[in-house]
C-alpha positions, 0 to 999 in steps of 0.5 A, a space after each residue: 408348200 414353202 412359198 418363201 423359197 419355192 414357187 409363189 402363189 397368188 396369195 403372196 404379194 411378193 409374186 403378184 408382179 410376175 405371173 408364175 406359169 405365164 408366157 413372156 416375150 423378151 425385147 430381143 426376141 424369143 418367148 419364155 415361160 416363168 417356172 418360178 421364183 428362187 432365192 440366191 443362196 448367198 445374197 437371198 436376192 430373188 431370182 426368176 427361173 424361166 425356160 425358153 419355149 423354142 429351145 427348152 433351156 432353163 434360165 435364171 435372172 435377178 427379179 429386178 432385172 426381169 422387171 426392168 425398164 430399159 432404153 434401146 435405140 431411143 425407145 423405152 420398153 420393158 425387158 419382158 412383156 407378158 403375152 
């Protein structure tokens, strides 16, 4: 398996901060399952590939944004929280 451009594994520290196969809650609601980590074809930026558990849609978001801490209504929280 080519870990650099495929789904990560527990032996590669690059992927330790996101649980591949893990379920996450988005701060606006909804639950999602992480499918893997991909790289943008032009910039090589790491992207998180995840699917909605209630609508079966696939989504992709920059890894840095997936792990972001945000502020809403005076509260600080993570964008996604692992369940």
